[in-house]
C-alpha positions in Angstrom: -60.1 34.6 -112.1 -62.9 34.5 -109.8 -62.5 34.6 -106.0 -63.4 30.8 -105.9 -60.7 30.1 -108.6 -58.1 32.1 -106.8 -58.8 30.3 -103.5 -58.4 27.0 -105.3 -55.1 28.0 -106.7 -53.9 29.2 -103.3 -54.9 25.8 -102.0 -52.9 23.9 -104.6 -50.0 26.3 -103.9 -49.9 24.8 -100.3 -49.5 21.2 -101.6 -46.4 19.2 -100.7 -46.2 18.0 -104.4 -45.5 20.0 -107.5 -48.7 20.7 -109.5 -48.7 21.6 -113.3 -51.9 22.4 -115.1 -52.0 22.6 -118.9 -54.6 23.1 -121.7 -55.4 20.5 -124.3 -53.0 22.1 -126.7 -50.2 22.2 -124.0 -50.4 25.8 -123.0 -49.4 26.5 -119.4 -52.2 27.5 -117.1 -50.6 27.1 -113.5 -47.3 25.8 -111.9 -47.4 25.9 -108.0 -44.6 27.1 -105.7 -43.6 23.6 -104.8 -43.3 22.7 -108.4 -40.9 25.5 -109.0 -38.9 24.4 -105.9 -38.7 20.8 -107.3 -37.6 22.0 -110.8 -35.1 24.5 -109.4 -37.0 27.5 -110.8 -37.4 31.0 -109.1 -40.0 33.7 -109.6 -38.1 35.3 -112.5 -37.6 32.2 -114.6 -39.0 32.5 -118.1 -41.4 29.5 -118.3 -42.1 30.0 -122.1 -38.5 28.9 -122.8 -38.5 26.0 -120.3 -41.9 24.6 -121.0 -41.3 22.8 -124.3 -38.3 20.9 -122.9 -40.2 20.2 -119.7 -43.2 18.7 -121.7 -40.9 16.5 -123.6 -39.1 15.2 -120.4 -42.5 14.8 -118.6 -43.7 12.8 -121.7 -46.8 14.9 -121.9 -47.0 14.8 -125.8 -47.1 10.9 -125.7 -49.8 11.1 -123.0 -52.0 13.4 -125.1 -51.5 11.3 -128.2 -52.4 8.1 -126.4 -55.7 6.8 -125.1 -54.9 6.8 -121.4 -56.9 8.7 -118.8 -54.0 8.7 -116.3 -50.5 7.6 -116.2 -47.7 7.1 -113.6 -44.0 7.3 -114.6 -40.6 8.1 -113.4 -38.4 10.7 -115.2 -35.0 12.5 -114.6 -35.0 16.3 -114.7 -31.9 18.3 -113.9 -30.3 15.1 -112.4 -33.3 14.7 -110.1 -35.4 11.6 -110.1 -39.0 12.6 -110.2 -42.2 10.5 -109.8 -45.2 11.8 -111.9 -48.9 11.2 -112.0 -50.5 12.7 -115.3 -54.2 12.7 -115.8 -57.1 14.5 -117.6 -59.8 16.5 -115.8 -62.6 18.8 -117.0 -63.0 22.4 -115.9 -65.6 24.9 -117.3 -66.4 22.2 -120.0 -62.8 22.2 -121.2 -60.4 19.4 -120.9 -57.2 20.1 -118.8 -54.1 18.2 -118.2 -52.9 17.8 -114.6 -49.4 16.7 -113.7 -48.5 16.1 -110.0 -44.8 15.4 -109.3 -42.3 15.0 -106.5 -38.8 13.9 -105.9 -38.3 10.2 -105.5 -36.1 10.8 -102.5 -38.8 12.8 -100.8 -41.4 10.0 -101.4 -39.0 7.3 -100.1 -38.6 9.5 -96.9 -42.4 9.6 -96.5 -42.8 6.0 -97.3 -40.0 5.2 -94.7 -41.8 7.4 -92.1 -45.0 5.6 -92.7 -43.3 2.2 -92.5 -41.6 3.2 -89.3 -44.9 4.3 -87.8 -46.6 1.1 -88.9 -43.6 -1.0 -87.5 -43.8 0.9 -84.2 -47.5 0.4 -84.0 -47.1 -3.3 -84.8 -44.3 -3.6 -82.3 -46.3 -1.8 -79.6 -49.2 -4.3 -80.3 -46.8 -7.2 -79.9 -45.4 -5.8 -76.6 -48.9 -5.2 -75.3 -49.7 -8.8 -76.1 -46.4 -10.2 -74.5 -46.0 -8.3 -71.3 -47.7 -9.4 -68.1 -48.5 -5.7 -67.0 -52.0 -4.3 -66.9 -51.8 -1.3 -69.3 -54.5 0.6 -71.2 -54.3 3.5 -73.6 -57.3 5.8 -74.4 -57.5 8.7 -76.8 -58.5 12.2 -75.8 -62.2 11.2 -76.0 -61.7 8.4 -73.6 -62.0 5.6 -76.2 -59.9 2.6 -75.5 -57.4 2.2 -78.3 -55.0 -0.3 -76.7 -55.4 -2.9 -73.9 -52.9 -5.3 -72.8 -54.0 -9.0 -72.7 -53.1 -9.2 -69.0 -55.3 -6.2 -68.2 -58.2 -7.7 -70.2 -57.9 -11.0 -68.3 -57.7 -9.0 -65.0 -61.0 -7.3 -65.9 -62.5 -10.4 -67.2 -63.4 -8.8 -70.5 -62.9 -9.7 -74.2 -60.1 -7.4 -75.5 -61.6 -7.2 -79.0 -64.9 -6.1 -77.5 -63.1 -3.6 -75.2 -61.1 -1.8 -77.9 -63.2 1.0 -79.4 -65.5 1.5 -76.4 -65.5 4.2 -73.8 -63.1 3.5 -71.0 -65.9 3.8 -68.4 -67.8 0.9 -70.1 -64.6 -1.3 -69.8 -62.9 -0.4 -66.4 -64.8 0.0 -63.1 -64.3 3.3 -61.2 -61.8 4.5 -63.8 -60.6 8.1 -64.0 -58.7 7.7 -67.4 -61.2 10.1 -69.1 -60.8 12.6 -66.3 -57.1 12.6 -66.8 -57.4 13.4 -70.6 -59.5 16.4 -69.6 -57.5 17.7 -66.7 -54.0 16.9 -68.2 -52.9 16.1 -64.7 -51.2 12.7 -63.8 -52.4 10.7 -61.0 -49.7 8.6 -59.4 -50.2 5.3 -57.3 -54.0 5.9 -56.7 -56.2 3.3 -55.0 -58.9 2.0 -57.3 -61.6 -0.7 -56.5 -62.1 -3.3 -59.3 -64.2 -6.5 -58.8 -64.2 -5.8 -55.0 -60.4 -5.7 -54.7 -58.4 -2.5 -54.0 -55.7 -2.1 -56.6 -53.1 0.6 -57.1 -53.0 2.4 -60.5 -51.1 5.3 -62.2 -52.6 7.4 -65.0 -50.4 9.7 -67.1 -51.7 12.1 -69.8 -49.9 12.2 -73.2 -49.2 15.6 -74.8 -48.4 16.4 -78.4 -47.6 20.0 -79.2 -48.9 21.1 -75.9 -52.4 19.4 -76.3 -53.6 16.2 -74.6 -54.1 13.5 -77.2 -54.7 10.6 -74.8 -53.6 8.8 -71.5 -51.8 5.8 -70.5 -52.9 3.8 -67.4 -50.9 1.1 -65.6 -51.9 -1.1 -62.7 -48.9 -1.1 -60.3 -50.3 -3.6 -57.9 -53.4 -5.7 -58.6 -54.1 -6.0 -54.9 -52.9 -3.9 -51.9 -51.7 -7.2 -50.4 -49.0 -7.3 -53.2 -47.7 -3.9 -52.1 -47.4 -5.1 -48.4 -45.6 -8.3 -49.6 -43.2 -6.2 -51.6 -42.7 -3.8 -48.8 -41.8 -6.7 -46.4 -39.4 -8.2 -49.1 -37.6 -4.9 -49.6 -37.5 -4.4 -45.8 -35.7 -7.8 -45.5 -33.4 -6.9 -48.3 -32.5 -3.6 -46.6 -31.8 -5.4 -43.4 -29.5 -7.8 -45.2 -27.8 -4.9 -46.9 -27.3 -3.2 -43.5 -25.9 -6.4 -42.0 -23.4 -6.8 -44.8 -22.4 -3.1 -44.6 -21.9 -3.5 -40.9 -19.8 -6.6 -41.5 -17.7 -4.8 -44.0 -17.2 -2.0 -41.7 -16.1 -4.3 -38.8 -13.8 -6.3 -41.1 -12.2 -3.1 -42.6 -11.9 -1.0 -39.4 -8.7 0.1 -37.8 -8.5 -2.0 -34.6 -5.9 -0.1 -32.7 -5.6 3.4 -31.3 -2.7 5.5 -30.1 -3.2 3.9 -26.7 -2.5 0.5 -28.2 1.2 1.6 -28.8 2.9 0.5 -25.6 6.0 2.4 -24.6 7.2 5.3 -22.4 10.6 5.8 -23.8 11.4 9.3 -25.2 11.6 7.9 -28.7 8.0 6.4 -28.5 6.6 9.4 -27.0 8.0 11.5 -29.9 6.6 9.0 -32.4 3.1 9.3 -30.7 3.2 13.1 -31.0 4.0 12.6 -34.7 1.1 10.3 -35.3 -1.3 12.9 -33.7 0.1 15.6 -36.1 0.1 13.3 -39.1 -3.4 12.1 -38.5 -4.9 15.6 -39.2 -3.5 15.6 -42.7 -4.2 13.5 -45.9 -0.5 13.0 -46.8 0.9 9.6 -47.7 3.0 8.0 -44.9 5.9 5.5 -45.1 6.5 3.5 -42.0 9.9 1.8 -41.7 11.2 -0.6 -39.2 12.4 -4.1 -38.5 10.0 -7.0 -38.6 7.9 -7.4 -35.5 8.4 -3.7 -34.3 4.5 -2.9 -34.7 4.4 -1.0 -37.8 0.8 -1.9 -38.4 -0.2 -0.5 -35.0 1.1 2.9 -36.2 -0.9 2.6 -39.4 -4.1 1.9 -37.5 -3.4 4.7 -35.1 -2.8 7.2 -37.9 -6.1 6.3 -39.5 -8.0 6.5 -36.1 -6.5 9.9 -35.4 -7.6 11.2 -38.9 -10.8 12.8 -40.4 -11.2 9.5 -42.2 -11.8 7.6 -39.0 -15.4 6.6 -39.9 -14.3 5.5 -43.4 -12.9 2.1 -44.4 -9.4 1.0 -43.4 -8.3 -1.6 -45.9 -5.1 -3.8 -45.2 -3.1 -5.3 -48.0 -0.1 -7.5 -47.5 1.8 -7.1 -50.7 3.9 -10.2 -50.1 1.0 -12.5 -49.3 -0.8 -11.9 -52.7 0.4 -14.0 -55.7 2.0 -11.8 -58.4 -0.6 -12.7 -61.0 -3.5 -11.8 -58.8 -2.1 -8.5 -57.4 -3.4 -6.1 -60.0 -7.0 -7.6 -59.7 -6.9 -7.5 -55.9 -5.8 -3.8 -55.8 -7.8 -2.4 -58.7 -10.6 -4.9 -59.4 -11.8 -6.4 -62.7 -14.9 -6.3 -65.0 -17.2 -9.4 -65.6 -15.7 -11.6 -68.2 -12.4 -9.9 -68.3 -10.5 -13.2 -67.9 -11.2 -16.9 -67.5 -12.6 -17.5 -64.0 -13.6 -13.8 -63.4 -16.4 -13.6 -60.9 -19.9 -12.8 -62.4 -20.5 -9.1 -62.0 -16.8 -8.4 -61.7 -15.1 -7.3 -58.5 -14.2 -4.0 -56.9 -10.4 -3.7 -55.9 -9.0 -2.9 -52.6 -8.5 0.8 -53.7 -12.1 1.3 -54.5 -13.1 -0.4 -51.3 -11.0 2.1 -49.4 -12.5 5.1 -51.2 -12.9 7.9 -48.7 -10.7 6.1 -46.2 -7.2 4.7 -45.9 -5.4 1.8 -47.6 -2.4 0.2 -45.7 0.0 -1.4 -48.1 2.2 -3.6 -45.8 5.5 -5.1 -47.1 5.6 -2.4 -49.9 9.1 -3.4 -50.6 7.8 -6.8 -52.1 5.8 -5.0 -54.9 7.0 -6.1 -58.4 8.3 -3.2 -60.7 5.3 -3.6 -63.0 2.9 -3.0 -60.2 5.0 -0.1 -58.9 4.3 1.7 -62.1 0.5 1.1 -61.8 0.6 2.2 -58.2 2.5 5.4 -59.1 -0.3 6.3 -61.6 -2.9 5.9 -59.0 -1.0 8.1 -56.5 -0.4 10.8 -59.2 -3.9 10.9 -60.8 -6.0 9.6 -58.0 -7.6 7.3 -60.5 -7.9 3.5 -61.0 -8.8 1.4 -63.9 -10.2 -2.1 -63.5 -8.9 -5.0 -65.5 -11.1 -5.2 -68.7 -12.3 -1.7 -68.5 -11.4 1.4 -70.5 -12.9 3.8 -68.0 -11.0 5.4 -65.1 -12.6 6.0 -61.8 -11.7 8.6 -59.4 -10.9 7.5 -55.8 -10.1 9.4 -52.7 -7.7 7.3 -50.7 -4.9 8.0 -48.2 -2.0 5.5 -48.6 0.1 4.3 -45.7 2.8 2.0 -46.7 5.2 -0.1 -44.5 8.4 -2.1 -45.0 11.2 -3.7 -43.2 13.5 -3.1 -46.1 15.8 -0.3 -46.9 14.0 1.3 -49.8 16.8 3.8 -50.5 19.2 0.9 -51.1 16.6 -0.8 -53.3 16.3 2.4 -55.4 20.1 2.6 -55.8 20.0 -1.0 -56.9 17.2 -0.5 -59.3 14.7 -2.7 -57.5 12.4 0.2 -56.4 11.2 3.2 -58.4 12.6 6.5 -57.2 9.5 8.4 -58.3 7.3 6.0 -56.3 9.6 6.3 -53.2 9.1 10.0 -53.3 5.3 9.7 -53.6 5.2 7.4 -50.6 7.8 9.1 -48.5 5.9 12.3 -47.8 5.8 11.7 -44.2 8.5 9.2 -42.9 8.0 7.4 -39.5 10.7 5.0 -38.3 9.7 2.6 -35.6 12.7 1.8 -33.3 13.7 -1.9 -32.7 13.1 -3.3 -29.2 16.8 -3.3 -28.4 16.8 0.5 -29.1 14.1 1.0 -26.3 15.0 -1.6 -23.7 13.5 0.7 -21.1 10.0 -0.2 -22.5 10.5 -3.9 -22.0 9.0 -4.0 -18.5 5.9 -2.2 -19.5 5.5 -4.2 -22.7 6.0 -7.5 -20.7 3.3 -6.5 -18.2 0.9 -5.6 -21.0 1.6 -8.8 -23.1 1.4 -11.1 -20.0 -2.1 -9.7 -19.1 -3.2 -10.2 -22.8 -1.9 -13.8 -22.9 -3.3 -14.6 -19.5 -6.8 -13.4 -20.5 -6.7 -15.2 -23.8 -5.4 -18.6 -22.4 -7.2 -18.4 -19.2 -4.0 -18.9 -17.2 -3.4 -17.0 -14.0 -0.2 -14.8 -14.2 0.7 -12.5 -11.4 3.9 -11.2 -12.8 7.5 -11.9 -13.7 10.5 -12.3 -11.4 13.3 -9.7 -11.4 15.8 -12.2 -12.6 13.6 -13.3 -15.5 12.9 -9.6 -16.3 16.7 -8.9 -16.3 17.2 -11.6 -18.9 14.5 -10.1 -21.1 16.1 -6.7 -20.9 19.6 -7.9 -21.8 18.5 -9.9 -24.8 18.8 -8.3 -28.3 15.4 -9.3 -29.6 16.0 -9.7 -33.4 12.2 -10.5 -33.7 11.3 -7.5 -31.7 7.9 -7.1 -29.9 6.5 -10.1 -31.9 9.3 -12.4 -30.5 8.8 -11.0 -26.9 5.1 -11.9 -27.1 5.9 -15.4 -28.3 8.6 -15.9 -25.6 6.2 -14.9 -22.9 3.4 -17.1 -24.2 5.9 -20.1 -24.2 6.9 -19.2 -20.7 3.3 -19.0 -19.4 2.7 -22.5 -21.0 5.8 -23.9 -19.2 4.5 -22.7 -15.8 3.5 -25.6 -13.5 2.1 -24.5 -10.1 3.8 -21.1 -10.3 1.8 -17.9 -10.9 4.9 -15.9 -12.0 7.2 -16.3 -14.9 10.7 -17.3 -13.6 14.0 -17.4 -15.3 13.7 -21.3 -15.7 10.5 -20.7 -17.8 12.5 -18.7 -20.4 14.2 -20.5 -23.3 18.0 -21.1 -23.0 18.9 -18.8 -25.9 17.7 -15.9 -23.7 19.0 -17.1 -20.3 22.1 -19.1 -21.5 21.2 -21.6 -18.8 20.3 -25.1 -19.8 17.3 -26.4 -17.9 18.6 -30.0 -18.2 20.7 -30.6 -15.1 22.9 -33.6 -14.5 20.4 -35.2 -12.1 18.0 -35.9 -15.0 18.0 -39.2 -16.9 18.5 -39.2 -20.5 14.9 -40.1 -21.0 13.7 -37.2 -18.9 16.0 -34.8 -20.7 14.8 -35.9 -24.1 11.1 -35.7 -23.0 11.8 -32.2 -21.7 13.4 -31.2 -25.0 10.4 -32.7 -26.9 7.9 -30.8 -24.8 9.8 -27.7 -25.4 9.8 -28.1 -29.1 6.1 -29.0 -29.3 5.2 -25.9 -27.3 7.4 -23.7 -29.6 5.7 -25.1 -32.7 2.3 -24.6 -31.3 3.1 -21.1 -30.5 4.4 -20.4 -33.9 1.4 -22.1 -35.5 -0.9 -19.9 -33.3 -2.5 -23.1 -31.9 -3.1 -24.7 -35.3 -2.4 -28.4 -34.5 -2.5 -29.5 -38.2 0.2 -27.0 -39.1 2.3 -27.7 -35.9 2.2 -31.5 -36.7 3.2 -30.9 -40.3 6.3 -28.8 -39.3 7.2 -31.4 -36.7 7.0 -34.1 -39.3 4.4 -36.2 -37.4 0.8 -37.1 -37.8 -2.0 -35.2 -36.2 -2.9 -38.2 -34.2 0.7 -38.5 -32.8 0.7 -34.9 -31.9 -2.5 -35.4 -29.9 -0.9 -38.4 -28.1 2.1 -36.2 -27.1 -0.1 -33.4 -25.9 -2.0 -35.8 -23.6 1.4 -37.3 -22.4 2.9 -34.0 -21.5 -0.4 -32.4 -20.3 -0.3 -29.7 -22.7 -3.5 -27.7 -23.2 -3.7 -26.3 -26.8 
């Protein structure tokens, strides 16, 4: 063969399709490497033995005997579906037969790739028509190949006219062609178009390390748009900071160690424990009767810890309905149940992440929720309702109860493993009758607090009244003491000190209704006393007080006026 012929055969050998060349009398001239691969032949295969069967399978005999100049067909060889193209051609004044063939699967793949490319191109064109963004694409020579309708309208040009032209003929002061040459992106650059300063970004497109084009996008059609957006973002940031500040205020420990009033040895010892416990991350269980101030200790522990700047989340386990408890503690995903808030909701544990969660009345927690809480304490993970993904949380747990948890464990009402998890550090707050020596200092503190709140002058308490307070057993503890002092202050007339007569009979054992009073006066005094007590218990809520008294709100107002009670 000549050098030219050899070069031609080498070229054919590089084809992706199999190529078979035959003489007119069906002698083999050439089979390229791809053809051998498709037919499953190696370099040592004896083609003289294979060729007759191959000619029969390819239908070459029929083609030669017929009058066709070319034929397309599909055959099966060695369990492979092949697509053939058989044709005549002349070389050196001799007729030759050319058969090109390939596997059907390979052709399908090629067709699919072409279809996908066409589909992608079509989809891109649709997107460019639909979006309201100003986008342009140029090839490596700076020729516009795609232009969004919005950009064409912004430029006041016909899009069909612009496509195919050099970008400099279409866009004023453009640098798109420069980007295709330098290969360097230009981000958020000012560009003047039609007398307006816009802001544009230009990004080069690389394929196999070479620049093949560039994409340009107008970020803001006018600098004024950027200023407007900046002001809007600035306002959103201010609102976000406001909400963040409100969240911090609402979820902040309000009381410090100094808020715990008491100089008795037991209280001093407890304050020392709070200081030590504050420096750790251990769970704390606070025990004590109702009204002893367990929440004060929880606040103080948080404020003496390294978590002082993080959230302090309070949860009253007895105040949340059972069916809502899990969603309140752990949150839920959007659509997880009927009535779920759009966007879902984070739970108390997630809100307390990095800080402290105070679980008050832990003894009221149902057994099913005890198991879920135990998992959180063990794994330090929570799982929202409606989610399959667990989230890590870093939360210190402080729990409190007025119940005897050990007895509840023995009775099967509280999990033993949860009790051990909570009871890492145990603090027992003494009742008021166990620290009677603190009553004078507590009374002084509470009187000043009530005086400031109510705007009533109180200079102190008589020795006799104080003795009555010290000798009473205080089943309601500090909370009952505060209510008693508030009631007494409301009963003061022209006096500026709390006297024994201002205290309720259950504390003094002395009836304030002497024999010189008429029945009407005695009944009115009792009525005034009851109304004051109900107002104190209702914390000044007149509707609630009227409801518990069994009278209308209007009747209550009439009686407040009658007895000159300010509430």
